[in-house]
N, C-alpha and C positions, 0 to 999 in steps of 0.2 A: 718750631722747635730748635732750629739751628742756633739762634742767638742764645737760647737757654743752655744748649749743649756746650757752647763755647765757654759759658760761665762755669759750668760743671767741670770742664777740662782744666780751666784756669785754677780751680780750687785744688786740683790734684798736684799742682806744682809746688805746693808748700809742704809736700810729704816726701820723706826719704824712703829708701828701700835698701835692703841688704842683699848682696849677691854672694856673701861669704857664709859658709856653714857655721852653725853654732849659735845663731841668734834665733830666739823663739818669739821675741816681741815684734820682729819685723819679718816681712816676707823673705824667705830664704830660697833662692832659685835652686840651689843644689839639692836641698832637702826635698823640695816639692817635686822635682823632676826625677828623683831616685826611683829605682824599680820600674822604669818606664816600659820595659818589655812585658812584665807581668801585668801591669795596668792596662796596656793596650790589648793584650790577649784576652784578659778577663772581660773587658768591655765588648770585644768582638763576639764573645760567646753568650753574652747576656740575652736571654729570651730567644736564643736561636734554636729552632727545631728544624733540623736538616730535611726531614721528610715533609715539611710543611712551611716552606719559606714564603712569607707574605710580601717581602720587599727585597729585591736583589739588584745590585749594581756592581760594575767593575771599575777598578782603578785603571785609567788609560795607561797602558804599559810603558814605563820609561825605558829608553834605550839602555842596553848594557854597556854603553861606551864610556860612561863617566859618572860623576856625581850629580846630585840634584841641584837645581838652581831655584831662585825665588818663584819662577813660574810653576815649578812642580809643587813648591810649598803652598802656593795659592790653590792649586788643584786639590791638594790634600786637605787644606783648611775647609774649603767649600764642601767637598764630598764627605768629609768626616762629620761635619755639622749636619748634613742631610741624613746620614745613616744613624747618627746618635739620636736625632730627633725621633726617628722611627722607633728606635729601641725604647726611648723615653716614654713613648705612647704604648709600649707593651707589645709591639709587633715583632714577629720572627724576622730578623733582618740579616742579610749576608752581603758583605762588601768584599769582593774578591780581588786580590792583588795579582799582578803579573809582570812579566818582562818581555820586551821586544828584542829579538835577536839582531835587529838593525843591520841588515845585510851589508850595505856599502859602507856605513859608518864604522861598523866593527872591523870589516876587512881593512879599511883604510888605516885605522888606528893600530891594528895588529901589525900591519906591514911596517909602519913607522917604528913601532916598538922593536920588531925583529931587527931592523936595520940599526937602530940605536944601540941595542944591547948585544946583538950577536953578529952584526954586519952581514945579515942574510937578507936576500930578496925573496919574494914569493916564488919566483921561477927556480930558486935554488932548492925548493922543497917539493915533494909530491903533493898532489891535491889532498890526500889523506893526512899527511903530516901538517900541512897548513891549517886544515880544518881542526885538527887536534889542538893547535896553538890557539885558535879562536875559541874553542870550547873552554880552555883553561882561563882565558881572559874573561869570557862571559861569566863563568862561575864565580871568579874572584870579584868581579864588579857587581854582579847581582847580589852577592852577600853584603857588600858595602852599602848598596842602595837600600836593601831591606833594613839594614841597621839604621840608616838615616830616616826611613819612613817610620820606624818604631819610635825613634827619638822625637819626631814631630807629633807623636800622639795618635797616629793613624790606627784606628780600631779595625784592622783588616783581618779577615779569616785566613790565616796563613796555611791552614790545613787544606785549603782549596786552591792554592796559587797555581798559576799557569805560566807557560813559557812558549812563545810562538815558534820554537823549534823543537818542542818535545814530541814524543811519539803520538800523542793525541792529535796535535796539530799536523803532523806528517800525514796521518791517515785522513784527516779532514781536508787538507790541501789537495791530496790526490783525488779524493772523492769529488770535491768541488770542481776541480779541473776537468775530470772525466765527464761529469754530468754536464758541464757547460759545453764541452766539446761534442758530446752526444746530441746536445740541443742545437748544434750548428752555430754556436756563438764564439768558439775559439778556433782560430785558424792561424797558419803561418804565412806571412806575407811581408812585402816591403813597406817600410814606414820610416818617416823621419824621426830621429831620436836626438836627445841631447847627449853627445858623446864626449867623454873625458879621456883625452889621449894619455894622461898620466896614469889614471886608474884602469884604463882599457875596458870601460863599461859604459852602457847607456845609463842615464840618470832620470829620475822623476823630476817633475817641475819643482817640487819642494827642495830638491837638492841643488838647485841652481839659484845663485844670487845675481841680481842685476846691479852693476856698479856704474858710476859715472865714467864716461869715456875719458881717455887721457893716458898718462903714464902710470902703469901698474906693475906690481911684482908678481911673477909667476914661477912655478918650479922649473929648475933647469935639469938637464939630463944627468948631471953629476951629483944630484941630491941637494944642491943649494937652491938659490933663487936668482932670477935675472929680471931686469927692468925692460919693459917694452912699451910701445905706444899702441893703444887699442881703441877702436871706435872712431879713429880720425878718418875723415873723408879725403880722397885723392881724386884728381882729375885724370881720366884716361880718354885719349882721343882716338876715335875710329875713323877710317878713311872712307871717302865717297868713291864712286866708280871713276872719277876723274883725278884720283890720287890727291885729294885735298883732305888733310887730317883735321876736319872741322866739326865732326860729330862728337861733342864733349859729353862724357858720362861721369857722374860722381859715384864713387864706390868706396866703402870702408874695407874692401877685401880685394885689392888689386892682384894678390897672389892666386886667386881663383880664376883669373881671366883665361887660363888655359882650358877651362871647362865651359866657357861661354858657348851658347848655341844661338843666341839672337839678342837684339835690343828691343825694348818696348817703350812706347809713349802712350799718353792718355789720348783717346780719340778726340777730345774736345780742346786739346792744347793747340792753339793756332801757331805757336812757335815752331812746332815740329810736324805739322800736318803734311808738309811736303816730303817727309822721310818715309811715311807709311807705305808699305809694300815695296820699298826699295831694298837694295843690298848694300852692306857696308863691309869694309875690309878690316880684319882683325889687326891690331897694332903690332903684335909679336909673332903671329902665326900666318902661314899662307892659307887663310881660310876666309871665305865670304859668308856673311850671316844676314838673315832677313831682319827688317824692322817691322814689328807688329804693333797693333793698337789694342790696349786692354784697359778697362776702367779701374783695375786694381792699382795702376801706377799713380803715385802721388805727384800732382803737378808742381807743388811748392817744395818738394824735397830735391836737393841737389840741383841738377840742371833740368829736371823733368824727364830725363831719359835714363832708363836703368838697363844694366846688362843682365841677362838671364843665365844663371848657372843652376840648372834643375837638380844637380847632384849635391849641391851645397846650401840650398836655401829652399825652405818649404813653400814660401810665397812664389818664388820663381817656378818651382815645380807645378804649382797650381795653375799659374799663367800658361806655362808651356802645354799643360794637359788640355787647355782649351784651344790651342792653335797647332795641333799636330799636323794639320793639312798644310800649314805654311812653313813649319820647321821640319826640314827634311833630314838634317844631320843632328843626331844626338850623341853626346860625348859621355865618357865615363868620368868618375871622380878623379880629380888631380891631386887629392890629399888622402893619404892612407890612414889606417887606424892609429898609427903612432904619431900623427901630426906631421908627417914628412911628405914631400912632393913625390908622387907615385912614379916609379921608374918608367921611362918611355914617354913621359909627359913633355919634357923640354930638356934635352940632353945636358945643357949647362947647369940646370937646377935639380936634376934627379937626385933624390935622397936628401935634399936640403930641408932643414926645419922650416915650417910654414912661415914663421916670423922673419927668419933670415931671408927666405925666398921673397917675402913682401918687400924687404929693403932692396933686394937685388932687382926686383921687377920695377920698383920706383926709379931706381938709378938708371936702368936700361931705358925706361920711357923718357926720362929726362935727356939721356944721351941722344935718343932718336927724335927729340923734340915732339913727342907724342903724349905729353902730359907728365904726371908725376908730382905736380904741385898740390899743396893742401888747399882745401875748399872749406867754406863756412858750413858748419854742421852743428846746430844747437840741440841741447837736451839729448844727446846721444848716450846710449847705455851699452854696456858690454856684459854678456852672460858669463859668469864665473862658476866653476864647480865649488860648492860650499865645503867640500872635503879636502880637495887638493890645492885649490886656488888657481887651477889651470883654466885657460879660456876654453869655453865650450865649442866643440866643432859640430855643427849640424851635419848629420850623417844619414844617408838613406841605406837601410840594410834590412835583411830579412829578420823578422822578429815574430814571436808568438803574441797575437793580439786578441783582445776580447771585444766583441761588438756589444757595446753597452746600451744601445738604443732601447731594446725591449725592457731591460732592467731599469733604466732611468724612467721610462714611461710609467711603469708600475709604481715607482717611488713617487713620482709627481702626482699620480692619481690618489695615492694614500694621503698626501698633504692636502690636495684639493678637497677631498671628502672629509677632512677634519679628523682622520684617524691618528695622525701624528701631530703633536703639538710642539712648537718650537719657541723657546724663550731665550732672550728677549725677542719680542715680535719683530723687531727690526732686522733680526738675523734670518727670518723666514725667507725673505727674497734672495738672500745670498745662497741659501741652500737650493732654492729653485734655480737660480742662475747656474750653479754647478751642475745640477741635474739636466738642465737644458743643453749643456755642452755634451754632445754625443760623439765626440771624436773617439776612435778606438783606443782602448787602454793597452798600452805596450807593457806586456807582462815580463818580457825577457830582461835578465841582467847577466852580464858576462863576468860573473864572480864565482869564487869557490864556496863562499859562505852563504848558506841559505837552502831553501827547499829546491832540490833538483826538479826540473820540469819532467813530469811522468810521460815522456815521449821516448820511444825506443825504435831502433833500426838494427840491421845487420850489415856487416861489412864496413868499409871506410865511410866516415861521415863527410859529406860535402854539402854545399849550399843547395843542391838539388835532391838531397836524400829524401826518401819517403818515410814518414814517421808513423808509428803505431802508438796510439794513446792507450795506456793501461794503468790500472790501479796499483800494480806492483810488477816486479820483473817476472815472476812466475806466470802471471796471466799474460804478460807480453810474449813470453816464450811460447806459451800454448797457442796464442793467436798467430804468431809468425811461424810456428812449426819448427822451432830450433831449440838448442840447449841454452840455458840461462847464461852460460859462459860465453856464448857467441853474440850476446846482445851488446849493443852500444847505446847508452842512455844519453840524451841531450845534455850537453855540458853546462848550458845556461841554467841559472836559478831564477826563481820567480821574484818579482818585485815584492819587497817586504810588506807593502800594504795589502797584498793579496791574502797573506796569512792573517794579518791584523784584521781584515774585514770579516773574518770568520769567528772572531772572539766571542760574540754573543751566543753563537751556536755551540762552540766547543765547551765553554764553561757550563753550559746547560746539558751536557751529555751527548752531543752530536759526535758520532764516531769515537765514542769513549772506549770501546773494546776492540781488540784486534780479532776477536772471534765472532763479533756481532755481524750478522748478515743483513740486518734491517736498520734503517735510519729512523730515529725517533720522530714522531709526528707532533708538531707544535700547534696547539689550538689557541694559544695566547702568547704575547711577547715574552721571550725568555728573560728579559731584563725590564725593570720598571722604568728606568731612566738612564739616559746617556748624558753624562756631564763631562765636558772637556773644554779646552780653549778654542776660540773661534778661528784660530789660524789653521786648524786641520779639518775644517768643514768638508772640503772637497776630497782631501786625501784619505780621510778615514770615515767620517760620519756618513756621508752620502753613499760610500761604498758598502758600509755595513748594512744600511737600509736596502740598497739595491740587491746585494748578494743574498741577504736573508730572505727577502721577499721571493726571490726566484727559487732558492734551494728548498724552501719550505712550502712552496705553492701558495704564497699569499700571506704569510704571517710576518708581521713587523718584528724587528729585533728588540724594539722598545717603543713605548707609546709616548714618551716625553723626551725632549732634548733640551738641555740647558747649556748655553755657551758663555763661559766667562771671558773677561777681557784679558789683555796681555799686560804683564807687569812692566811699568816704565819707571825711570828714576824720577826724582822730585821735579825735574825740569821737563818731564814728558818725553825724554829721549829713550830710545830703545836700549835695552841692556846689551852692552857690547864690551868685549875684552879690550878693544882698542881705545874705548872711552874711559876705562878703569872703573866703570860703574856696576860691574857684575858682582853680586854679593852671594856668597855661599851661605845657605841657611845655617850651617854649622858655625859660621862666624858670629851669627846672632845668638845661637844657643850657647856657645862656649866663650864668646868674646874673642877679640883680636885687637892687637895694638896697631897703631898707624905704621910703626916700623915694620911689623910683619907684613902688612898689606903692601907696603912699598917694596919689600924684599921679594914678595911673590911676583910683582911686576918685573923686577930685574931678571927673574928666572924664567920669564915667559918667552914666547917666540915673537913678540912684537918688535917692530923696529925702534930705533932710538927716539925718533920724533914722536911716535905713538906712546912710548913709555913716558916721555917727558910730559905730554898732554894729560895722560892718565894720572900721573903722580900729582900734577897740579890740581886735578879734579878731586882726588882723594884727600889732599891736604885741606881743600876748601870744605868738603862735605863731612869728613871724618877726622877733624883735628886731634881728637883724643881716641881715635879708633872706635871700636864698638864694644860696649861693656857686656859682660856675661848676662844674658837676659832670659834664656830659657824659651821653650816652645810657646808658652802661653802669651808672652809679650809679642812674639813674632806673629802669632795668629791674630792678636789684637790689632797690630799694625795693618795686616792684610784686610781685616774686616772693617776697618774705619772708612773704607771707600766703597763706592758702588761697584761690586765685582762684576756686574752685568754690563758695565760700560765697555766701550771698545778698548779703551786704554785705562789702566789702573796705576796712576802715578803714586809711588811710595817714597816718602821721605823717611828712610829707614831709621836714622838716629832719633829724629823727633818722635815718631810714632811708637817706636819700641820703648823709648823713655816714658811716654804716656802710658803704655801698656804696663810697665813696671810700677808706675805710680798708682795705676788703677788696682793692680794686685795688692799693693801695700795698703791702699785705702780699705779694701775689703778685708785684708788681714787684720787691720785695726778694728774693723767692724766686729770680727769674730772675737777679738780681745775684749771688746766692750760687752758683747753678748755673754761671754763667760763670766765677766765681773758681775753682770746683772743676775745671772743664774746663781752664782755663789752668794749673792746678797738676798736671794729669795728663800722662801720657806718651802719651795717645791709644791705649793698648793695650787696646781695649775687647773685651768678650765678650758673647755672648748665652746663656751657660750660667751659671746662678746657683746657688750652694750655701750662701751665708751666710743664716742663718735670718731675720735682720732684713730682708734683701733679699727673701727669699721671702715673708715676711709682707706687705711693702708691695705686692708684685706681686699677692698674693692679695687684698688689700684693694682695689687698683685695679680688678681685673677683677670682683670681687664687686660693687663700686660701679657699674661700667659696666653690668653685667647688671641690677642693681636699677633704675638710671636708665631703661634701655630698657623695663623692665617698667612703671615708673611712667608713662612717656610713652605707652605703648600703652593704659594705663588712663586717660590724660589727667589724671593727678595731677601737674601740673607743679610745684607748690610742693614736693612730696615729692621729686621728681626733683632739683630745684635744691638743696634742703637736703642731700640725700644727697651731692651733689658738694661742697658747701660743707664738710660735716663731713670728707670725705676730704682735701680740699686743706689746710684749716686744721688739723684735728685730727690726722690720720694723717701727712700728708706734711710739713707745716711744723713742728708742735709736737712730733712724736715722731721721725720718721725723720731729718729734717735735723739735729735737735739731737744725735742720736747720731753724726753724721758729723763734727762740728766738731773733736773731739779728734784725728781722723785728719788733718784739714787742718793743725791746729796742730803735730802731731808729724811732719808730712810723710811719713806712711805711704803710699808711692807705690802699693803693691799694692792697699791698701784703697781709696784714692782712685779708682783705675781701676775697681774693682768698683762703687763708688757711682756714678760717671759712667755706667757701663754700664746700671745700673738706671734712672737718670734719663733716659738716652737712650730708654728704653722707656716710662717713666711720664709724663714731662712732655708730649711731643707729644700723646699720647692724652688726657691730662687737659685740656690747653688746647683741643684739638679739641672735646671734650665741652662745655667751658665756652662755646665759641663759639655754641652754640645759645641760650644765655641772655644772654651779654654779649659780643657779636661783636667790637666794636672793640678792647676790652682784650685779649681772647683772641688775636686776630690779631696785635696788636702784640707780645705776648709770645712767640707762636709764631715769628714772623719774627725776633725779637730773639735767640732761641736756635736759629736755623736749623741751627747746626752739629750739633745733636742728631738731626736728621732731614732727609733729603734730599728729602722729599715736599713739593710745593707745597701751601700752605694750602688752596686751593680744590679740590685733587684728593684730599685726605685721605679715606680710607674707614675707618671704625671697625669692626673685626671682633671678634666675640665670641670669647673664649678661656676657656671654662669650666674647661678642664683646669688652668689656673693658680690656680684658687680652692682653698684648703686650709682646710676648715672646722675641722679639729683645731688647726691652727696659729693660726687666728683666735681660737678659744676660749681657748687658752693665753695668747695675747697680751692678750685682754680682761681676764683675771684679773690679769695682770702690770700692766697699765695702771691697773687699779682700785687697786692698791697705791700706784702713783705718784700717782694722784689723791687718795688719802687723805692722803698726806704733803703734797701741794701745798695741800690744803684746810686742813690744820693750820697750815701756814706763813701762808696768807692770813688765817686766823682770828686768829692771835696776832701777825700782822705780823712774822714772823721772817725775818731776812735769810738768804741762801743760805750765808753763812759758818758758820752754826750747823748742824752735821750730826748725824745720828742713827745709833744702832745699833738693830737690831730683829730679831725672829723672829716666825714665824707659829704660831698655834695653831688647828687646824681640825678639824671633824668630817666634812669632805668631802675627796675625793681631788683636790686642786688643787695639784699640785706646782709649785714655783717653777721657772719655765722659765729656761734659760740666757740667754734674752733679757734678763732683769732685769739681768744684768751690763752689758749695753749701755745700759740705761735708768737705772741708779742715779744717773748724773750729772744727770738731769733733776730729781731731788727731794732729793738729798743724804742717801740712806739706805744704810747698809751692812747688808745682810741676812745674818743668820747662818744657816747651813745646819742647825744643830742648836740645840735649846733649851738655854740655859745652866742650870747646876745651881741657881742662885738667880735668881728673877725679881722680887724685891722692888723693885729699882730701876726696873722697867719700868712704863709706863703703857699701858693697853689702849685701842685704838681699833678700832671695827668697820670692815670693808671693805665699801663700798657694793655691794649686790647679791649678796653671798656670805655663807655661814655660816662666816666666818673672822674671827679676832681678830688684829690687828696689835699686837704688844707692842713699844714703843719706849722708848729711854732716850737722854738727852742725853749726848753724849760729855763726859768729865770736864773738858776744857779749856774747854768752852762753858757749863758749868752755871751759873756766876754770872750771865752775861749773859742766859741763858735765864730765870732766876728774876726778874731785874729787868724783863724784858719781860712776864713773866706778871703780876707785880704791877701794872704800868702798865696792862695790858689789863683787869685786874680792877677797877681804879679807874674806868676808862672805863665798864665795864659797870654799876658801881654808880651812876655819875652818870646813866646812861640810865634806870636803875630809878627813881631819884628823879623824873625828868621824866615817865616813863611812869605813875608812881603818880598824879601830878596829872592827867594826861590821863584815866586811868580814873575818877578821882573826878568830873571834869567830865562825862564820858560817862554815868556812872551817874545823876548828878543830872538830866541832860537826859532820860534814858530814864524816870526816875521822874516827872518833870514832865509829859512827854507822855502817859504811861500814865494819869495822874490828870486829864488835861485832857479834858473832855467834848467840846470843840470840835475837838480834834485828829483828823485823819483816820487811818484804820486803817493805811494805808501809811506814814504818818509815824511812827506808834508802832512799827511793825515795823522801820523803818530805824534809829530811835534805839536800839531794843533790840538789833538786830544789831551796831550800832557799839559799844555798851557791851560786848557779849560778845567782839567782835573785839579791842578794846583790852585786855581782861582777858587774853585768850590771849597777846597780845604780851608783857604783863607777866610772865605765868607762864613764858614762854620765856626772858626775860631772867634771871629768878630761877634757873631751871634751869641756864642758862649760867654764872651767877655761882657757883652751888654747885659746878659741875664745875671751874671755874677755881680756886676756893678749895681744893678737895681736891687739885688738882695743885700749887698753891703750898705747901700744908702738907706734901705728900709730898716735894717737892724740898728744903724746909727740914730735914726729918728726915734726909734723905740727907746733907746737909752736916754735920749734927751727928754 
């Protein structure tokens, strides 16, 4: 079908479309997208019975930190299609919107806003004042995001929206935390965390980026940025007991040497076997340390010897924990929470910034001739805070942790027993991999913004305080036997993902009332499906599964999971501001000029080099900006690719343009249908006997059944493309073309029959299209309301398999293949429709010419003979694609001279291309030979140049074969003239 679809797309390109109001003959983006709020809300309420919801799903809550991007638009497009299909089948369906308070992201952006607008820092405000600023920001942004969602056509039930920091979630979070603590799964203990010195908080894995080692920019203490070298390995020399500084260690963190407790080597490394169980001298401190052997040491990294700083590295801590009998002296951290050298560590460096201290340590080592030189260290990465840009500091500190082992085990069992289905199947193993990771979940975040951990104590809070877990302060006071005013609540807030993991429960009534003393019992999953991007499998999907199973004593949050891919640009690159390829969905909906796009870059926080590269990319991909295209064209672009693939590359300009042309093609279809209706006597029927009509009805209902099957399998792109093929290929390019002669000849009886067919076909087709492109489909449905008296929002699509005629479909496919063969010949030789053909078929299979061909011959200009002529020397043979059939054709006598002239012209063009391609092949061969003989050339470069040479040669051979075929045809036609 792919080759056929490309032809259908190509035919769209000769159509124009209007993006300006006031045009009724062409598709009008502004008019079609008008009243989008009312349209989306009415769609959401269609067939919804709140006391009997048959299908429920939630929109993954976007963060309240900013506007939506194309990734959100893909989520909306996919989920809206899913819920609209359910409504189209008449099911009571609820799609619930929500927003995530996005703890660290919101706090970070509000801090930047306060400094920029008021020159205030967080510490200049009380906790309550800062939280109030966050609330204002969240409310403003959530309103903007809601507006964007409505403009995209999302048919969400806004009367049921949720917010992960509202009262319902506060009650649910406290209840869940207390239940997990009562079950012995939550405790406070030391754990390594990703610490951001700039934001002063622990981070989740998702909030950490890994960048290539080297020179990077990080925040400076004065609010600007500074450049540092990170991830570079340096040599540090430790001394033997005879004062020889020969024990060389490679480290990327020389500044942490003050917290060293030992050196480690691999037990099977012969280079260092003599050092095991000996002592070495610290290069800067009066301290002796043991050398231990552990299999976690990488022999081929650095020198094969590592220094162990258990307070600054998790792997080091793991190694040390296995050798406590050998390591007698344990030190504390030498870098504090602000990223400064801890006072008392080394007098000369006390209070110094960690990176300044690194430079000083390197200089001191060099002065003492004890290292400080750079070492080779390939493929090194540095962990960066995605919010502040600061380098992450691994930090061992007391945190509230959740033991996930029993939760994950229950989730794994649900998958193994087939209770939870995951699509695409390739993602199942990724879910399992996440669940098999049973490291404790660090719940603590050192923020103001978020759900306060429901832990209470009295008196001054210290690291050793004993905490009481309670659902609220009144219960805590009762337990502790004190007044509420004497309580001190834990200042840390919970990881945002903790509240997000409760979404399926909360939206289904869990902890819905402050007066409720019981928790609802779920006997079936509260949601039918969870649809989201595969990038948050571990952070959200697995946690929802695990938490819901535990808190409901065995009920899954949903029975199906569908994970769509991540939007990339047309080159397959990740969407990144520094690349200039991030596209705001509103830029597609409203249009934007190249100048505006470039100006936006100038106003960004990117450095000059990044701005320059981003501008170059924009000029290349959007030379004319992006025209006003509307939501439907954007959704078309997103659905043109397999959304279940790992990556979804989107060529925005090209695909949006195709979407607009598709809309205009269908608008022209409705224009033509209205002309037909105005030409009819309105004497319609629901009894069909014409075989062309029966074929179209068969194709319609076969397509609708296929679409429903694809949607049930969550194969959205296949569903959309099946409808696209029917609308453009079957309805527009075949059926309607056969009707034009009846309109021109004013065949009233046939016009009435055609209108009767369209009365059946068009409303169903547009209703089905509405799940993918709702605004355009609704506008065209209502424009042709005379075809159907059912309100757009009340339409229910019923399956009619009895109308599917496989035998008729098979015959028609063969007939259309003949039409396609002639059309391909015309396109190949650039032949006008005025040149017509005579022809006959020669076949080894029983594929009779169906009477339908008489209806279709006007599409290709072929008069097909029922019997083979006595002499076929004037005929040229063409194969029929997909069949063991030869089509023999000849040019009718009156067109022969013009045909020969076009043949010779085409042959000249082919020969010119052969000359150019010969030079291309010559150059490609020379490059391949040069690379093959170049000892410095990498193997992948040699393979690329060899592949290119082979590919160019194949193109040349194809042109030569085409030239030979054309020349044979030219010679044969000349002989016929003689």
